[in-house]
RODO-2510 file (C-alpha; in nm, 4 decimals, decimal comma):
residues 348
     n   res          X          Y          Z
     1     m    12,7571    13,5821    10,6599
     2     d    12,6051    13,2930    10,6247
     3     v    12,5302    13,1765    10,2962
     4     v    12,4279    12,8076    10,3820
     5     g    12,1936    12,8754    10,6153
     6     g    12,1008    13,1851    10,4495
     7     l    11,7078    13,2061    10,3035
     8     a    11,6259    13,0248     9,9840
     9     y    11,2828    13,0870     9,9526
    10     v    10,9321    13,1130    10,1493
    11     i    10,6691    12,9109    10,0486
    12     f    10,2975    12,9969    10,2218
    13     t    10,1186    12,6245    10,3206
    14     s     9,7691    12,6739    10,4746
    15     g     9,6570    12,6729    10,8365
    16     s     9,4163    12,4620    11,0587
    17     t     9,3041    12,8464    11,1361
    18     g     9,2832    12,9529    10,7906
    19     r     9,6030    13,1768    10,8468
    20     p     9,8614    13,0712    10,5866
    21     k    10,2217    13,0333    10,7473
    22     g    10,5270    13,1404    10,5142
    23     v    10,7706    12,8631    10,5494
    24     e    11,1200    13,0158    10,5623
    25     v    11,3786    12,7379    10,3369
    26     s    11,6899    12,7856    10,3727
    27     h    11,9884    12,7123    10,1447
    28     a    12,0993    12,3993    10,2792
    29     g    11,7729    12,2473    10,2689
    30     l    11,7038    12,3361     9,8888
    31     v    12,0960    12,2144     9,7981
    32     n    11,9855    11,8714     9,9997
    33     h    11,6809    11,7576     9,8294
    34     v    11,8291    11,9137     9,4754
    35     v    12,1311    11,7193     9,5465
    36     w    11,9409    11,4119     9,5576
    37     a    11,6802    11,4798     9,3062
    38     r    11,9909    11,4964     9,0929
    39     d    12,1319    11,1747     9,1490
    40     v    11,8393    10,9768     9,2127
    41     l    11,5801    11,0841     8,9821
    42     a    11,7448    11,2651     8,7316
    43     s    12,0176    10,9767     8,6703
    44     r    11,8099    10,7413     8,5742
    45     g    11,7486    10,8762     8,2170
    46     v    11,8536    11,1544     8,0397
    47     g    11,4979    11,3316     7,9420
    48     g    11,4557    11,5759     8,2361
    49     a    11,1200    11,6505     8,3587
    50     p    10,7625    11,8202     8,2821
    51     l    10,6693    12,1180     8,5782
    52     f    10,2972    12,1040     8,5467
    53     s    10,2289    12,2709     8,9186
    54     s    10,2107    12,5876     9,0087
    55     v    10,5418    12,7608     9,1826
    56     a    10,3487    12,8197     9,4991
    57     f    10,3737    12,4107     9,5524
    58     d    10,6842    12,2847     9,6399
    59     l    10,6548    11,9645     9,4587
    60     v    10,8018    12,2215     9,1695
    61     v    11,1207    12,1630     9,3091
    62     p    11,2515    11,8777     9,2167
    63     n    11,0673    11,8928     8,8858
    64     l    11,2334    12,2459     8,8105
    65     w    11,5758    12,1675     8,9820
    66     g    11,6695    11,8505     8,9871
    67     p    11,6836    11,8344     8,5880
    68     l    11,8482    12,1691     8,5585
    69     v    12,1166    12,0869     8,7626
    70     a    12,2089    11,7562     8,6084
    71     g    12,1643    11,9488     8,2584
    72     q    11,8626    11,8076     8,1162
    73     a    11,5329    11,9647     8,0308
    74     v    11,2429    12,0927     8,2055
    75     r    10,9252    12,0761     7,9778
    76     l    10,6993    12,3408     8,0779
    77     v    10,2998    12,2070     8,0888
    78     g    10,0548    12,5361     8,1138
    79     q     9,8633    12,5086     8,3846
    80     g     9,5574    12,5681     8,2438
    81     v     9,5768    12,2078     8,1164
    82     d     9,2637    12,0592     8,2093
    83     v     9,3804    11,7048     8,4336
    84     a     9,1809    11,5082     8,2390
    85     d     9,3895    11,5203     7,9720
    86     l     9,7029    11,5427     8,1961
    87     g     9,8252    11,1928     8,0726
    88     v     9,7983    11,2592     7,6674
    89     v     9,9903    11,5466     7,7534
    90     l    10,2689    11,4628     7,9386
    91     a    10,3200    11,1140     7,7410
    92     a    10,3661    11,3328     7,4325
    93     g    10,6487    11,5495     7,6019
    94     g    10,8410    11,2422     7,7133
    95     p    11,0480    11,0043     7,7825
    96     y    11,1260    11,2200     8,0975
    97     s    11,4063    11,1030     8,3498
    98     f    11,1320    11,1196     8,6294
    99     v    10,7899    11,2814     8,7036
   100     k    10,6830    11,3908     9,0497
   101     l    10,2920    11,3964     9,0872
   102     t    10,0197    11,3234     9,3722
   103     p     9,8196    11,0444     9,3986
   104     a     9,5592    11,2088     9,2156
   105     h     9,7595    11,2414     8,9431
   106     l     9,8781    10,8925     8,8899
   107     e     9,5757    10,7883     8,8977
   108     v     9,4348    10,9827     8,6220
   109     l     9,7672    10,8462     8,4141
   110     t     9,6929    10,4788     8,5211
   111     s     9,3434    10,5307     8,3910
   112     q     9,4534    10,7199     8,0387
   113     l     9,7616    10,5505     7,9373
   114     s     9,8009    10,2285     7,8140
   115     v    10,0507     9,9633     7,9366
   116     e    10,3060    10,0897     7,6514
   117     q    10,2091    10,4343     7,6566
   118     a    10,3102    10,4505     8,0857
   119     q    10,6234    10,2739     8,0466
   120     g    10,7131    10,4845     7,7882
   121     l    10,6252    10,7936     8,0524
   122     a    10,9145    10,8322     8,2887
   123     s    11,2130    10,6140     8,3963
   124     v    11,0411    10,6572     8,7395
   125     l    10,7458    10,7974     8,8997
   126     v    10,7281    10,9716     9,2320
   127     v    10,4451    11,0322     9,4526
   128     a    10,3647    11,2280     9,7146
   129     g    10,1643    11,5008     9,8638
   130     e     9,9295    11,2959    10,0168
   131     a     9,9175    10,9105    10,1646
   132     l     9,9310    10,6644     9,8547
   133     p     9,6410    10,3975     9,8556
   134     g     9,7787     9,9866     9,8462
   135     v     9,5550     9,9711     9,5540
   136     l     9,6203    10,3016     9,3914
   137     a    10,0272    10,1774     9,4044
   138     d     9,8955     9,8195     9,2720
   139     r     9,7510    10,0162     8,9905
   140     g    10,0753    10,1884     8,9260
   141     l    10,2998     9,8785     8,9616
   142     d    10,0826     9,6958     8,6987
   143     v    10,1506     9,9506     8,4157
   144     l    10,5081    10,0548     8,5156
   145     g    10,6157     9,7267     8,6153
   146     p    10,8863     9,6618     8,9025
   147     g    11,1635     9,9224     9,0160
   148     r    10,9806    10,2541     8,8938
   149     l    10,7237    10,3802     9,1213
   150     v    10,8628    10,5840     9,4588
   151     n    10,6309    10,7038     9,7207
   152     e    10,7699    10,9759     9,8943
   153     y    10,6549    11,1979    10,2173
   154     g    10,7846    11,5450    10,3657
   155     p    10,6686    11,8608    10,4973
   156     t    10,6983    12,1884    10,3513
   157     e    10,8764    12,2672    10,6588
   158     a    11,1503    11,9940    10,5900
   159     s    11,2562    12,1418    10,2625
   160     v    11,0030    11,9229    10,0538
   161     g    11,0792    11,5649    10,1269
   162     t    11,2013    11,3678    10,4298
   163     c    11,1840    11,0056    10,3474
   164     v    11,0870    10,7412    10,0831
   165     f    11,0321    10,3753     9,9981
   166     p    11,0230    10,2344     9,6518
   167     v    10,7051    10,0374     9,6005
   168     v    10,8343     9,6724     9,5139
   169     s    10,4752     9,4896     9,5486
   170     v    10,1760     9,5938     9,7350
   171     s     9,9174     9,3502     9,8708
   172     g     9,6344     9,5831     9,7750
   173     g     9,5135     9,7070    10,1529
   174     g     9,5825     9,9754    10,3196
   175     v     9,8346    10,2471    10,2724
   176     v    10,1857    10,2719    10,0668
   177     p    10,4602    10,3470    10,3962
   178     i    10,6567    10,6220    10,3658
   179     g    10,9951    10,4379    10,4161
   180     r    11,3405    10,5807    10,5424
   181     p    11,4944    10,9049    10,5572
   182     l    11,6641    11,0693    10,2548
   183     p    12,0398    11,1910    10,2984
   184     n    12,0968    11,4077    10,5959
   185     m    11,7642    11,3630    10,7000
   186     r    11,6888    11,2000    11,0074
   187     m    11,3246    11,0711    11,1514
   188     f    11,2131    11,0030    11,5376
   189     v    10,9010    10,8409    11,6079
   190     l    10,7796    11,0192    11,9798
   191     d    10,5095    11,0229    12,2504
   192     s    10,3922    11,3507    12,4438
   193     v    10,7060    11,3890    12,6243
   194     l    10,9488    11,3247    12,3583
   195     e    11,0329    10,9985    12,4365
   196     p    11,0889    10,7269    12,1275
   197     v    10,8331    10,4607    12,1404
   198     p    10,9036    10,0841    12,0501
   199     v    10,8005     9,9601    11,7029
   200     g    10,4822     9,8944    11,6216
   201     v    10,3462    10,1652    11,8823
   202     v    10,1949    10,5035    11,7373
   203     g    10,3690    10,8044    11,8201
   204     e    10,3957    11,1242    11,6163
   205     l    10,6698    11,1668    11,3686
   206     f    10,9823    11,4573    11,4446
   207     v    11,2273    11,5335    11,1677
   208     g    11,5415    11,6315    11,1944
   209     g    11,8902    11,6916    10,9515
   210     v    11,9648    12,0065    10,7460
   211     g    11,6158    11,9765    10,5378
   212     v    11,4683    12,1224    10,8953
   213     a    11,3137    12,4897    10,7997
   214     r    11,4349    12,8273    10,9665
   215     g    11,1189    12,8513    11,1201
   216     y    10,7832    13,0683    10,9515
   217     a    10,8009    13,4152    10,8646
   218     g    10,7034    13,6337    11,1083
   219     r    10,5682    13,3572    11,3664
   220     p    10,7912    13,3818    11,6557
   221     d    10,5537    13,1872    11,8515
   222     l    10,4207    12,9351    11,6372
   223     t    10,8313    12,8589    11,5196
   224     a    10,8568    12,7810    11,8386
   225     e    10,5733    12,5454    11,9234
   226     r    10,6653    12,3433    11,6170
   227     f    11,0552    12,3804    11,6040
   228     v    11,2022    12,2148    11,9232
   229     p    11,5353    12,1751    12,0075
   230     d    11,6964    11,8319    11,9743
   231     p    11,6532    11,6373    12,2708
   232     f    11,8949    11,3573    12,1253
   233     g    12,2092    11,5987    12,1309
   234     s    12,2473    11,7292    11,7326
   235     g    12,2494    12,0756    11,8964
   236     g    11,9898    12,1475    11,6148
   237     r    11,5966    12,1383    11,6485
   238     l    11,3881    11,9323    11,5578
   239     y    11,0152    11,9504    11,3591
   240     r    10,7213    11,8465    11,5005
   241     t    10,5014    11,7195    11,2044
   242     g    10,1750    11,6527    11,3944
   243     d    10,1536    11,3281    11,1557
   244     v    10,0732    10,9835    11,3659
   245     v    10,3065    10,7062    11,2812
   246     r    10,4391    10,4118    11,3491
   247     w    10,7820    10,1933    11,2846
   248     l    10,7262     9,8837    11,1004
   249     p    10,9343     9,5773    11,2250
   250     d    11,1621     9,5885    10,8616
   251     g    11,2627     9,9965    10,9596
   252     d    11,0217    10,1474    10,7901
   253     v    10,7689    10,4126    10,8604
   254     e    10,3180    10,3770    10,8284
   255     f    10,1960    10,6880    10,8054
   256     l     9,8549    10,6833    10,9533
   257     g     9,7140    11,0646    11,0064
   258     r     9,7219    11,3368    11,2099
   259     v     9,7365    11,3955    11,5591
   260     d     9,4776    11,6660    11,5011
   261     d     9,2464    11,4176    11,3951
   262     q     9,2337    11,2871    11,7348
   263     v     8,8558    11,2934    11,8285
   264     k     8,7098    11,2303    12,1249
   265     i     8,4114    10,9282    12,0793
   266     r     8,1554    10,8628    12,3980
   267     g     8,4615    10,9211    12,6017
   268     y     8,7621    10,7396    12,4342
   269     r     8,9777    10,9228    12,1860
   270     v     8,9783    10,7730    11,8761
   271     e     9,2799    10,8771    11,6019
   272     l     9,0768    10,8336    11,2898
   273     g     9,4414    10,7692    11,0910
   274     e     9,4203    10,4351    11,2713
   275     v     9,0209    10,3797    11,1309
   276     r     9,1149    10,5377    10,8132
   277     a     9,4074    10,2782    10,7710
   278     v     9,1935     9,9184    10,8556
   279     v     8,9256    10,0428    10,6570
   280     a     9,1808    10,1360    10,3479
   281     e     9,3572     9,7370    10,3822
   282     h     8,9884     9,5965    10,3012
   283     d     9,0235     9,4572     9,9601
   284     g     8,6764     9,6245     9,8120
   285     v     8,8069     9,9663     9,9308
   286     r     9,0460    10,1672     9,7103
   287     d     9,0191    10,4929     9,9115
   288     v     8,8826    10,6054    10,2396
   289     v     8,8409    10,9097    10,4433
   290     v     8,7145    10,8865    10,7937
   291     s     8,5417    11,1585    11,0032
   292     v     8,2871    11,2317    11,2743
   293     f     7,9469    11,3447    11,2300
   294     e     7,7350    11,5348    11,4983
   295     p     7,3344    11,5271    11,4115
   296     t     7,2873    11,6342    11,7316
   297     p     7,5272    11,8396    11,9962
   298     g     7,7406    11,5603    12,2214
   299     d     7,6281    11,2585    11,9888
   300     r     7,9351    11,1944    11,7570
   301     r     7,9181    10,9309    11,5301
   302     l     8,2390    10,8103    11,3360
   303     v     8,1349    10,7785    10,9555
   304     a     8,3854    10,6099    10,6738
   305     y     8,3814    10,7572    10,3315
   306     v     8,4447    10,5160    10,0976
   307     v     8,5384    10,4587     9,7335
   308     a     8,4919    10,0972     9,6424
   309     a     8,7775     9,9104     9,4484
   310     d     8,7613     9,8350     9,0486
   311     g     8,3973    10,0201     9,0573
   312     g     8,2171     9,8261     9,2756
   313     v     7,9638     9,8997     9,5375
   314     v     8,0305     9,9586     9,8810
   315     d     7,9117     9,6908    10,1161
   316     a     7,8736     9,8686    10,4541
   317     g     7,7659     9,5499    10,6220
   318     e     8,1226     9,3651    10,5438
   319     l     8,3102     9,6783    10,6070
   320     g     8,1643     9,6889    10,9474
   321     q     8,2205     9,3247    11,0389
   322     w     8,5823     9,3604    10,8759
   323     c     8,6439     9,6531    11,1660
   324     r     8,4640     9,4635    11,4399
   325     v     8,7120     9,1930    11,3930
   326     r     8,9774     9,4643    11,4265
   327     l     8,9023     9,6829    11,6219
   328     p     8,7546     9,8084    11,9538
   329     e     8,3667     9,8457    11,9397
   330     y     8,4011    10,2477    11,9684
   331     m     8,6486    10,2650    11,7116
   332     v     8,3887    10,1094    11,4339
   333     p     8,2304    10,3738    11,1986
   334     s     7,8637    10,4246    11,2667
   335     a     7,8141    10,4785    10,8490
   336     f     7,9711    10,3640    10,5578
   337     v     7,9093    10,5973    10,2808
   338     g     8,0138    10,5620     9,9052
   339     l     8,1937    10,7855     9,7210
   340     d     8,2652    10,7872     9,3553
   341     v     8,6123    10,9740     9,3984
   342     i     8,7441    11,1775     9,7213
   343     p     8,6801    11,5465     9,7045
   344     l     9,0526    11,7508     9,6616
   345     n     9,1894    12,0168     9,6449
   346     a     9,3140    12,2698     9,3800
   347     n     9,6727    12,0779     9,4123
   348     g     9,5200    11,7447     9,4068
***
């Protein structure tokens, strides 16, 4: 029996077609991530971690198993707790060795807790699940202090986590890099023919290493499409994430968006993630989503939905000029729409 490569669990993720995909995670992938969580996160203290997410969300893996294998406690927080009360509830149970949460949760904590409460919450906060805006990271650093905020990236198909970026300082614009691989994981930025691209050039992120899942339960066709042979001689497979990234000069990886976010505007191919990254770099922007609006068939326009920083007002003219200096005209959004908050799904 192949115990190491054997099935540890199947976790379902939503698919672009609306049909959920059951990801088969191996014991090797699970153990690799849990050992990292124990050695790097739980070792920061003795208080364990809170568990406040659904067991159907793989955020639960480090929050549950990391403390337990380190001999620490796990505090179960009822799923009925309103997100508006999350900061108070977590603070009452701390201090923890670590807390892993989403950017939306971090925003709640930074608005609910005082500096003293936030600094007493945990030795380190790990943010994962979606891109971390630089403005929000700045707020996190302001209340937590240096060395206590980590940005983590990882698709479910790579056993929870692929890479991390310790947040030391942020300029306030754009999104925080996703960093460098965890132990026993590898990252490749490749073009359409699976050739590596140079530093600074946009490509698709492929993930290798022990964390790569076995595939999708009962979906051999989809497994063959997304889990491809490693062309670089390891004899294993790479998972093609569908995420658009680029290497930064310092060796970190920057997340830009999704491959399926590529759209055609007036005959030009546009990566929505690239447009979003430029808008997000403006000091007056806290968060932004760029999408396509088609008022009449064939008339496709880019629209940026923007949450202003510090409760300010979105200045469409200023943002338009900002983009024109940094982007070709066809990539400049036709409209900038102000929102109080970007709508999120049930998992944050």
